[in-house]
C-alpha positions as CSV (number, residue, x, y, z in Angstrom):
1,M,-97.0,-13.4,-16.3
2,F,-99.6,-11.4,-18.2
3,N,-102.4,-9.5,-16.4
4,R,-104.9,-9.4,-19.3
5,I,-105.2,-11.5,-22.4
6,L,-107.6,-11.1,-25.3
7,V,-109.0,-14.3,-26.8
8,A,-109.3,-13.8,-30.5
9,N,-111.6,-16.7,-31.2
10,R,-114.9,-18.3,-30.4
11,G,-116.6,-21.6,-29.4
12,E,-114.9,-24.3,-27.4
13,I,-111.3,-23.1,-27.9
14,A,-112.2,-19.7,-26.6
15,V,-113.7,-21.3,-23.5
16,R,-110.7,-23.6,-23.2
17,I,-108.3,-20.6,-23.2
18,I,-110.4,-18.6,-20.7
19,R,-110.3,-21.6,-18.3
20,A,-106.5,-21.8,-18.5
21,C,-106.2,-18.1,-17.9
22,R,-108.4,-18.2,-14.8
23,E,-106.3,-20.9,-13.3
24,L,-103.2,-18.8,-14.0
25,G,-104.9,-15.7,-12.4
26,V,-105.0,-13.8,-15.7
27,K,-108.0,-11.6,-16.7
28,T,-109.6,-12.3,-20.1
29,V,-111.2,-10.2,-22.8
30,A,-113.5,-12.0,-25.2
31,V,-114.3,-10.7,-28.7
32,Y,-117.5,-11.8,-30.5
33,S,-119.6,-11.2,-33.6
34,D,-123.1,-10.0,-33.2
35,V,-124.6,-13.5,-33.6
36,D,-122.2,-14.7,-30.8
37,A,-123.4,-12.2,-28.2
38,H,-124.8,-15.0,-25.9
39,S,-122.0,-17.5,-26.5
40,L,-120.4,-19.1,-23.4
41,H,-117.0,-17.6,-24.0
42,V,-118.6,-14.1,-23.8
43,Q,-120.3,-15.0,-20.5
44,L,-117.2,-16.5,-18.9
45,A,-114.7,-13.7,-19.8
46,D,-114.0,-10.8,-17.6
47,E,-114.9,-8.4,-20.4
48,A,-116.4,-8.8,-23.9
49,I,-116.2,-6.6,-27.0
50,C,-118.3,-6.9,-30.2
51,I,-116.0,-6.8,-33.2
52,G,-118.5,-6.9,-36.1
53,P,-121.3,-8.8,-37.9
54,A,-121.6,-12.6,-38.4
55,A,-119.4,-13.1,-41.4
56,A,-115.9,-14.1,-40.2
57,G,-114.3,-11.7,-42.7
58,D,-116.1,-8.9,-41.0
59,S,-115.3,-10.0,-37.4
60,Y,-113.0,-12.8,-36.4
61,L,-110.8,-12.3,-39.4
62,K,-110.9,-8.5,-39.3
63,I,-107.4,-7.7,-37.9
64,A,-108.2,-3.9,-37.4
65,N,-111.2,-4.7,-35.3
66,I,-109.4,-7.2,-33.1
67,I,-106.4,-4.9,-32.6
68,S,-108.8,-2.0,-31.8
69,A,-110.5,-4.2,-29.1
70,A,-107.1,-5.2,-27.7
71,E,-106.0,-1.5,-27.4
72,V,-109.4,-0.4,-25.9
73,A,-109.2,-3.3,-23.3
74,D,-105.5,-2.5,-22.7
75,V,-104.4,-6.2,-22.9
76,E,-100.8,-7.3,-23.0
77,A,-101.3,-10.4,-25.1
78,I,-103.6,-12.1,-27.6
79,H,-104.3,-15.8,-27.8
80,P,-105.6,-16.8,-31.3
81,G,-106.6,-20.4,-30.6
82,Y,-106.9,-22.4,-33.8
83,G,-108.3,-21.4,-37.2
84,F,-109.1,-17.8,-38.1
85,L,-105.9,-15.7,-37.5
86,S,-103.9,-18.3,-35.6
87,E,-101.4,-18.9,-38.5
88,N,-101.4,-15.4,-40.1
89,A,-97.9,-14.0,-40.0
90,H,-99.1,-10.5,-40.9
91,F,-101.4,-10.5,-37.8
92,V,-98.4,-11.5,-35.6
93,Q,-96.3,-8.6,-37.1
94,I,-99.2,-6.2,-36.4
95,C,-99.4,-7.4,-32.8
96,E,-95.7,-6.9,-32.3
97,G,-95.9,-3.5,-33.8
98,C,-98.6,-2.6,-31.3
99,N,-96.5,-4.0,-28.4
100,I,-98.9,-6.8,-27.9
101,T,-97.6,-10.3,-27.3
102,F,-98.9,-13.0,-29.7
103,I,-99.4,-16.2,-27.8
104,G,-97.9,-18.5,-30.5
105,P,-94.9,-18.8,-32.7
106,S,-93.1,-15.8,-34.3
107,A,-94.1,-14.4,-37.7
108,E,-90.9,-15.9,-39.1
109,N,-91.8,-19.4,-37.7
110,I,-95.2,-19.1,-39.4
111,Q,-93.8,-18.0,-42.7
112,S,-91.3,-20.9,-42.7
113,M,-93.5,-23.7,-41.4
114,G,-97.0,-22.4,-41.2
115,D,-97.0,-22.0,-45.0
116,K,-97.3,-25.6,-46.0
117,S,-95.4,-25.4,-49.3
118,V,-92.4,-23.6,-47.6
119,A,-92.5,-26.1,-44.7
120,R,-92.1,-29.0,-47.2
121,E,-89.1,-27.4,-48.7
122,T,-87.6,-26.8,-45.3
123,M,-88.1,-30.4,-44.3
124,R,-86.6,-31.6,-47.6
125,K,-83.4,-29.7,-46.9
126,L,-83.3,-31.3,-43.4
127,G,-83.4,-34.8,-45.1
128,V,-86.9,-35.6,-43.8
129,P,-88.9,-37.6,-46.4
130,T,-91.7,-35.5,-47.9
131,V,-94.7,-36.5,-50.1
132,P,-93.9,-35.9,-53.8
133,G,-95.5,-32.7,-55.1
134,S,-95.0,-29.1,-56.0
135,K,-92.0,-27.3,-54.5
136,S,-93.9,-24.1,-54.0
137,V,-97.4,-22.8,-54.3
138,A,-99.2,-23.4,-57.6
139,R,-100.2,-19.9,-58.7
140,T,-102.1,-21.0,-61.8
141,Q,-104.0,-24.0,-63.0
142,E,-101.2,-24.6,-65.4
143,E,-98.6,-24.8,-62.6
144,A,-101.0,-27.1,-60.7
145,L,-101.4,-29.4,-63.7
146,E,-97.6,-29.6,-64.2
147,A,-97.0,-30.5,-60.6
148,A,-99.8,-33.2,-60.7
149,R,-98.4,-34.8,-63.8
150,I,-94.9,-35.0,-62.3
151,A,-96.2,-36.4,-59.0
152,G,-98.7,-38.7,-60.7
153,Y,-102.4,-39.0,-60.1
154,P,-104.2,-39.1,-57.7
155,V,-103.1,-35.9,-56.1
156,L,-104.2,-33.7,-53.3
157,I,-104.7,-30.0,-53.7
158,K,-104.1,-28.3,-50.3
159,A,-104.4,-24.8,-48.9
160,S,-100.9,-23.4,-48.2
161,A,-102.3,-21.6,-45.1
162,G,-104.6,-22.9,-42.4
163,G,-106.0,-26.4,-42.0
164,G,-109.1,-28.2,-40.7
165,G,-109.7,-29.8,-44.1
166,K,-110.6,-26.5,-45.7
167,G,-109.1,-25.8,-49.1
168,M,-108.5,-29.4,-49.9
169,R,-109.6,-31.5,-52.9
170,I,-108.5,-34.9,-54.4
171,A,-108.0,-35.0,-58.1
172,H,-107.7,-38.1,-60.3
173,N,-107.2,-36.5,-63.7
174,D,-106.5,-33.2,-65.4
175,V,-110.2,-32.2,-65.5
176,S,-110.8,-32.8,-61.8
177,L,-107.5,-31.1,-61.0
178,S,-108.6,-27.9,-62.8
179,Q,-112.0,-27.9,-61.1
180,G,-110.5,-28.7,-57.7
181,F,-107.8,-26.0,-58.0
182,L,-110.5,-23.3,-58.4
183,M,-112.7,-24.7,-55.6
184,A,-109.8,-25.2,-53.2
185,S,-108.4,-21.7,-53.9
186,A,-111.8,-20.1,-53.3
187,E,-112.4,-22.0,-50.1
188,A,-108.9,-21.2,-48.8
189,E,-109.5,-17.5,-49.5
190,R,-112.8,-17.5,-47.6
191,A,-111.4,-19.5,-44.6
192,F,-107.9,-18.0,-44.2
193,G,-107.8,-14.9,-46.4
194,N,-105.1,-16.6,-48.5
195,S,-106.0,-18.4,-51.7
196,A,-102.6,-20.1,-52.2
197,V,-102.6,-23.8,-52.8
198,Y,-100.1,-26.5,-53.6
199,V,-100.3,-30.0,-55.0
200,E,-98.9,-33.3,-53.6
201,K,-99.2,-37.0,-54.3
202,Y,-102.2,-38.6,-52.6
203,I,-101.0,-41.6,-50.7
204,E,-103.8,-44.0,-50.5
205,N,-104.6,-46.1,-47.4
206,A,-102.1,-44.2,-45.3
207,R,-102.4,-43.3,-41.7
208,H,-102.3,-39.7,-40.5
209,V,-99.9,-39.4,-37.5
210,E,-98.8,-36.2,-35.8
211,I,-96.3,-35.2,-33.2
212,Q,-97.1,-32.6,-30.6
213,I,-94.2,-30.3,-29.6
214,L,-93.6,-27.4,-27.2
215,A,-90.7,-25.1,-27.5
216,D,-89.6,-22.1,-25.4
217,H,-87.5,-19.0,-26.1
218,Y,-84.3,-20.7,-24.8
219,G,-83.9,-23.4,-27.4
220,N,-85.7,-26.1,-25.4
221,V,-87.9,-28.4,-27.5
222,V,-90.0,-31.2,-26.1
223,A,-92.1,-33.7,-28.0
224,L,-95.3,-34.9,-26.2
225,G,-95.8,-38.1,-28.3
226,E,-98.0,-38.8,-31.2
227,R,-101.7,-38.8,-32.2
228,D,-103.3,-40.9,-34.8
229,C,-105.8,-38.8,-36.7
230,S,-106.7,-41.1,-39.6
231,I,-110.4,-41.2,-39.2
232,Q,-111.6,-38.2,-41.2
233,R,-114.4,-37.0,-43.4
234,R,-113.7,-34.5,-46.2
235,H,-110.1,-34.3,-44.9
236,Q,-111.3,-33.1,-41.5
237,K,-110.5,-35.2,-38.5
238,L,-113.3,-36.8,-36.5
239,L,-111.4,-39.1,-34.1
240,E,-108.0,-38.9,-32.7
241,E,-106.2,-41.3,-30.4
242,T,-102.8,-41.9,-28.7
243,P,-100.8,-44.0,-28.9
244,C,-101.1,-44.8,-32.6
245,P,-102.3,-48.5,-32.7
246,V,-99.7,-49.5,-35.3
247,L,-96.7,-47.4,-34.6
248,D,-93.7,-49.3,-33.2
249,S,-91.1,-47.7,-30.9
250,G,-88.5,-47.4,-33.7
251,Q,-90.9,-45.5,-35.9
252,R,-92.0,-43.3,-33.0
253,R,-88.4,-42.4,-32.2
254,K,-87.7,-41.4,-35.8
255,M,-90.8,-39.3,-36.1
256,I,-90.1,-37.5,-32.8
257,K,-86.5,-36.9,-33.9
258,A,-87.7,-35.4,-37.2
259,A,-90.3,-33.2,-35.5
260,K,-87.8,-31.9,-33.0
261,C,-85.2,-31.3,-35.7
262,A,-87.7,-29.3,-37.7
263,A,-88.5,-27.1,-34.7
264,E,-84.9,-26.6,-33.7
265,S,-83.8,-25.8,-37.2
266,I,-86.0,-22.6,-37.4
267,G,-85.8,-21.6,-33.7
268,Y,-89.4,-22.5,-33.2
269,R,-91.2,-21.4,-30.1
270,N,-94.6,-22.2,-28.5
271,A,-96.9,-25.1,-29.4
272,G,-96.8,-26.8,-32.7
273,T,-97.7,-30.0,-34.5
274,I,-95.7,-31.8,-37.2
275,E,-97.9,-34.1,-39.3
276,F,-96.8,-37.2,-41.1
277,L,-98.4,-39.8,-43.4
278,L,-97.5,-43.4,-42.5
279,D,-97.9,-45.7,-45.5
280,A,-98.8,-49.4,-45.5
281,R,-95.1,-50.4,-45.6
282,G,-94.4,-48.4,-42.4
283,D,-92.5,-45.6,-44.1
284,F,-93.5,-42.0,-43.1
285,Y,-93.5,-38.7,-44.9
286,F,-93.7,-35.2,-43.7
287,M,-97.0,-33.6,-44.7
288,E,-97.2,-30.2,-42.9
289,M,-96.7,-28.3,-39.7
290,N,-99.5,-26.6,-37.8
291,T,-98.0,-23.6,-36.1
292,R,-100.8,-23.3,-33.4
293,V,-102.6,-25.4,-30.9
294,Q,-104.6,-28.2,-32.4
295,V,-108.3,-29.0,-32.0
296,E,-107.2,-32.5,-30.7
297,H,-104.7,-31.2,-28.1
298,P,-106.7,-32.6,-25.2
299,V,-105.7,-36.1,-26.3
300,T,-102.1,-35.3,-25.5
301,E,-103.0,-33.4,-22.4
302,V,-104.8,-36.4,-20.9
303,A,-102.1,-38.8,-21.9
304,T,-99.2,-36.8,-20.5
305,G,-100.8,-34.7,-17.8
306,T,-99.6,-31.5,-19.6
307,D,-101.8,-28.5,-19.9
308,I,-100.8,-27.4,-23.4
309,V,-102.7,-24.1,-23.3
310,K,-101.2,-23.0,-20.0
311,E,-97.7,-23.9,-21.4
312,Q,-98.5,-21.7,-24.4
313,I,-99.2,-18.8,-22.2
314,K,-96.2,-19.4,-19.9
315,I,-93.8,-19.7,-22.9
316,A,-95.2,-16.4,-24.4
317,A,-94.6,-14.8,-21.1
318,G,-90.9,-15.7,-21.3
319,Q,-90.9,-18.7,-19.0
320,K,-88.7,-21.8,-19.6
321,L,-90.3,-25.2,-20.0
322,A,-90.4,-26.8,-16.6
323,F,-89.6,-30.3,-17.9
324,D,-87.4,-32.0,-20.5
325,Q,-87.9,-34.9,-22.9
326,K,-86.9,-37.5,-20.4
327,Q,-89.6,-36.4,-18.0
328,V,-92.4,-36.9,-20.6
329,R,-94.5,-39.9,-19.7
330,Q,-97.6,-41.2,-21.3
331,Q,-100.1,-43.3,-19.4
332,G,-102.9,-45.5,-20.8
333,H,-104.8,-44.9,-24.0
334,V,-106.8,-41.8,-24.9
335,I,-109.4,-41.2,-27.6
336,E,-111.2,-38.1,-28.7
337,W,-114.5,-37.9,-30.7
338,R,-115.7,-34.6,-32.3
339,V,-119.4,-33.9,-31.9
340,N,-120.3,-31.7,-34.9
341,A,-123.7,-30.2,-35.8
342,E,-124.0,-32.3,-39.0
343,D,-126.2,-35.2,-40.2
344,P,-123.8,-38.1,-40.9
345,F,-126.7,-40.0,-42.6
346,N,-127.3,-37.2,-45.1
347,N,-123.8,-36.5,-46.5
348,F,-122.8,-34.6,-43.4
349,S,-125.1,-31.7,-44.2
350,P,-124.9,-28.9,-41.7
351,S,-127.6,-28.9,-38.9
352,P,-127.9,-25.4,-37.5
353,G,-130.7,-24.5,-35.1
354,R,-131.5,-24.2,-31.4
355,I,-130.3,-26.8,-28.9
356,E,-133.5,-27.5,-27.0
357,W,-131.7,-29.7,-24.4
358,V,-128.3,-31.3,-24.0
359,H,-126.8,-33.7,-21.5
360,F,-123.1,-34.4,-21.4
361,P,-121.7,-37.8,-20.4
362,G,-119.6,-38.2,-17.3
363,G,-118.0,-40.8,-15.0
364,P,-114.5,-42.1,-14.7
365,G,-112.1,-41.1,-17.5
366,V,-114.4,-38.8,-19.4
367,R,-113.7,-35.2,-20.3
368,I,-115.9,-32.8,-22.2
369,D,-114.7,-29.7,-23.9
370,S,-117.6,-27.6,-25.2
371,H,-119.3,-24.2,-25.4
372,I,-122.9,-25.3,-25.9
373,Y,-125.8,-25.4,-23.5
374,S,-129.5,-25.9,-23.5
375,G,-131.1,-23.0,-25.5
376,Y,-127.8,-22.3,-27.4
377,D,-128.4,-21.3,-31.1
378,V,-126.0,-23.1,-33.5
379,C,-125.5,-20.6,-36.3
380,P,-124.5,-21.5,-39.8
381,Y,-121.6,-19.1,-40.2
382,Y,-118.7,-21.0,-38.5
383,D,-117.2,-24.4,-37.9
384,S,-119.9,-27.0,-37.0
385,M,-118.1,-28.5,-33.9
386,L,-120.2,-28.5,-30.8
387,A,-118.1,-30.5,-28.4
388,K,-115.2,-32.9,-27.9
389,I,-115.5,-36.1,-25.9
390,I,-112.2,-37.2,-24.6
391,V,-111.8,-40.6,-22.7
392,N,-108.9,-42.4,-21.3
393,G,-108.5,-46.0,-20.3
394,A,-105.8,-48.3,-19.0
395,D,-105.5,-49.7,-22.5
396,R,-107.1,-49.3,-25.9
397,E,-109.8,-51.8,-25.3
398,E,-111.0,-50.0,-22.2
399,A,-110.7,-46.6,-23.9
400,V,-112.9,-47.8,-26.8
401,S,-115.5,-49.3,-24.5
402,R,-115.5,-46.1,-22.4
403,M,-116.0,-43.9,-25.6
404,A,-118.9,-46.2,-26.6
405,R,-120.4,-45.7,-23.2
406,A,-119.9,-41.9,-23.3
407,L,-121.4,-41.6,-26.7
408,D,-124.5,-43.5,-25.6
409,E,-124.8,-41.0,-22.7
410,F,-124.5,-37.9,-24.9
411,M,-128.0,-36.7,-25.4
412,I,-129.0,-33.6,-27.5
413,E,-132.3,-32.4,-28.9
414,G,-132.8,-29.7,-31.6
415,V,-129.9,-30.4,-34.0
416,K,-128.5,-33.5,-35.6
417,T,-124.9,-34.5,-34.7
418,T,-122.1,-37.0,-35.4
419,V,-122.8,-38.9,-32.2
420,P,-124.6,-41.8,-34.0
421,L,-121.7,-42.1,-36.4
422,G,-119.3,-42.4,-33.4
423,Q,-121.5,-45.1,-31.9
424,F,-121.4,-47.0,-35.1
425,I,-117.6,-46.7,-35.4
426,M,-117.1,-47.9,-31.8
427,R,-118.9,-51.2,-32.8
428,D,-116.9,-51.6,-36.0
429,E,-114.6,-54.6,-35.9
430,L,-111.8,-53.1,-38.0
431,F,-111.7,-50.0,-35.8
432,R,-111.7,-52.1,-32.7
433,Q,-108.7,-54.0,-34.1
434,G,-107.0,-50.7,-34.8
435,T,-106.5,-51.6,-38.5
436,Y,-107.8,-48.4,-40.2
437,H,-106.5,-45.7,-42.4
438,T,-107.5,-42.3,-43.9
439,A,-110.0,-44.0,-46.3
440,F,-111.7,-45.9,-43.4
441,L,-114.7,-43.6,-43.1
442,D,-115.3,-43.3,-46.8
443,N,-115.3,-47.1,-47.0
444,L,-117.6,-47.4,-43.9
445,L,-120.1,-45.0,-45.4
446,K,-120.5,-47.3,-48.4
447,D,-120.9,-50.4,-46.3
448,D,-124.3,-52.1,-46.4
449,S,-124.5,-52.3,-42.6
450,F,-124.1,-48.5,-42.4
451,A,-126.9,-48.0,-44.9
452,A,-129.1,-50.3,-42.9
453,N,-128.3,-48.3,-39.8
454,Q,-129.3,-45.2,-41.7
455,R,-132.7,-46.6,-42.5
456,T,-133.4,-47.4,-38.9
């Protein structure tokens, strides 16, 4: 096991990693930008090093600064969390060159599956259905237009690197495709340092279902079940749950088989997520693979009793998985809601500022993952997520009721959040029936009852 790990991230995921390290008896080194000097992860780590000014490109995306901090602190490994450099193959190679273990997949894994366009081609070769679209990145508007015309509008322009809804645009014609190509490329460059995008058919009214996997260095691959992530705004997830309300056992087996096959085919190691679109007919298509831990990993942790972050660290340290596929058991129903510093009644506009006071919900079956506290300053430079509320119940009905109760207990003053939207969704009849899809939230925002709720 490692003695010291550098956490190359911020916010709630940095806190989550530090907690896992503490339980494993591993010392931690936090890195931070100058505006994050008073962040919780800085306070909880055993050591903290400033790596630059607020802009991510000058701090959390600055490889030279992070490596320098790792060498000064004499760490053996780096955990990247999600976002930032977590799917940057070049960063992995530099870590290896400096004799620092990267807690995640290999550079080759990231190049073959972390690059979304390459991953699609890999899955096609394995016989897994993929969404129609470009076979490689679209380097120019002309290439993007050609791919869109072949796939047929509407299409989705997607960043080849990264995730989190960044670098994504829907296009319904040539004009919006050309505009969206430029906007998606620029956003991808800012978020991931990689402007490459590709084009795929936009499957309307589909569900977004993903399979969580863990793989060690000895060829063992285990799937920890699925998560339904269909409730999204601007292609960024807001709610996740497991099990998927509409997935039957046959579909689940096929998805798990496809996910494990993908991981095994490239000798994948560490945590990863294979994402699918499930259409109205029940057919599924490979969409992408995230070669990192996901924001929504607590859903699977609670459902299966598996600490995914600890498993990441153990795998990176060379340990074998302590369980196999037959030992994976899921209990009850789990739902996660993301609390973002945004105004859902004003087009999700950012809401930075000082949190004057915050009270987290509690009680049976409620878990909170967060980095905020009363007096914390929410800055405008990074992702707007403040907290994740994770609840579990004996069945979906209890989980929904428990989430409604937890949202009612979540109190915060100083910034606007997505809590009121979560409260509204928990009362929505279609959501309670489990009959929703990726356009659910867009449709809900146009509903007269939501508009009336905004006025009150």
